C-alpha positions, 0 to 999 in steps of 0.5 A, spaced: 247 752 762 249 759 766 251 754 771 255 750 767 259 756 763 260 759 770 264 752 772 268 752 766 270 759 767 272 758 774 276 751 773 280 755 767 282 761 771 284 756 776 289 752 772 291 758 768 293 762 775 299 758 776 302 759 769 300 767 770 304 767 777 310 763 774 310 768 768 310 774 773 316 771 777 320 770 771 319 777 769 321 779 776 327 775 776 329 777 769 328 785 771 333 783 778 338 779 774 339 780 767 341 775 762 348 775 761 354 771 757 358 768 763 364 766 759 369 770 756 375 767 752 381 773 751 387 773 747 393 778 750 394 783 745 400 786 748 403 779 749 403 778 742 407 784 740 412 782 745 412 775 743 409 773 749 403 769 748 397 768 752 390 766 753 385 767 759 378 764 760 374 768 765 367 765 768 362 770 771 359 768 777 355 774 779 354 781 779 360 782 783 365 776 782 368 772 777 374 767 776 379 767 771 385 762 769 390 764 764 396 760 760 402 764 758 408 761 753 414 765 752 420 764 747 427 764 749 429 771 751 433 775 757 432 774 764 426 779 767 429 785 771 436 784 769 438 791 769 436 792 776 439 785 779 446 787 776 445 794 779 444 791 786 450 786 785 456 786 789 460 784 783 456 787 778 461 786 772 461 778 773 453 778 774 452 782 768 456 778 764 453 772 766 446 774 766 447 778 759 449 771 756 443 767 759 436 766 756 430 764 759 424 761 756 418 758 759 410 758 761 406 760 766 399 759 769 395 764 773 389 764 777 385 770 778 379 772 783 376 778 780 371 783 784 368 788 780 366 794 783 362 799 778 355 799 778 354 795 771 358 789 774 357 782 771 364 782 768 364 790 766 367 796 769 373 797 774 376 791 778 381 788 783 383 781 782 388 778 787 392 772 783 397 766 784 402 765 778 406 758 777 411 759 772 417 755 770 423 757 765 428 753 762 435 757 762 441 756 757 447 760 756 449 761 763 457 762 762 463 762 766 470 763 765 476 759 768 483 757 767 484 750 764 490 745 764 494 749 759 493 755 763 488 758 757 482 761 758 476 757 757 469 757 759 463 753 761 455 754 759 450 752 764 443 750 763 437 748 767 430 750 770 427 755 774 421 755 778 417 761 781 411 762 785 408 769 786 402 772 789 399 779 787 394 784 786 391 786 779 387 793 778 384 793 771 377 795 767 373 791 762 368 793 757 363 790 752 364 791 745 357 790 742 354 783 743 360 778 743 366 782 744 370 785 750 376 789 752 380 788 758 385 793 760 390 790 765 392 797 768 398 794 773 399 787 777 405 787 781 406 780 784 412 777 789 414 771 791 420 766 791 424 762 785 429 756 785 433 753 780 438 748 778 443 750 773 449 744 771 454 742 765 457 736 764 464 735 761 466 729 756 474 730 759 475 730 766 477 736 770 483 736 774 484 739 781 486 746 778 481 746 773 476 745 778 478 750 783 478 755 778 471 754 776 469 754 783 473 761 784 469 763 778 462 761 781 464 764 787 464 771 784 457 770 781 452 774 786 445 775 785 442 780 791 437 777 796 439 770 793 442 764 796 447 761 791 450 754 792 455 750 787 458 743 787 464 742 782 467 735 780 471 732 775 465 731 770 460 736 772 458 743 775 452 745 778 449 751 781 443 752 785 439 758 786 434 760 791 431 767 792 425 772 791 422 773 784 418 778 782 414 781 776 409 786 773 402 784 769 400 789 764 397 790 758 390 789 753 386 783 752 381 782 746 376 777 748 370 773 745 363 772 750 359 766 749 
């Protein structure tokens, strides 16, 4: 009987030992890499105040790294850096008059790669984030004056689309609030790149040669520093093309939900 009992105990321990080892491994793994919520969905609070609406989704990949994708939509408003552009223009009054009238609205998609540098990590603490942004804008109200066939001052309004591609570097910090929320501070994120666009207008009445020449003269005074401008004028269409640098700054506060 003692031999049978000893045999049963031996096989019981033999089958139990793998489970005990597994439990020890799981405990060890958890102590080395704590369980955390990988997904963060955030809304830009600063953008809400400025009528610039944005969402960001962040996926935490490891203690030090995460990726994020943002979408922003902007209602029609003033062109960015308008004051700086006009101050650098060779013909500041002409550029200022045109840029004051133009309104831009559009959207942007931004891809971030975040590196968390603090001790906590896993989506917490100070981070640096190189990013790429693709932005599209619809523009209207680019106004130019010319002399019509009756020797009177008339005006044309050009409208069109502008596309910008920029890269930049964000410095920021993120905190967890309780179990389900986070606060993300975009300290500063300058970005630089290029943009190009085409603005045009169509006329119902054919423009004669003198009117076309007057429009060309008006367009030739439009000068944006570091930007290449080209234009064509025909009897029924005016087209202005722009190609040059583009820049911006990301900053603000985001409130997020973790899941």
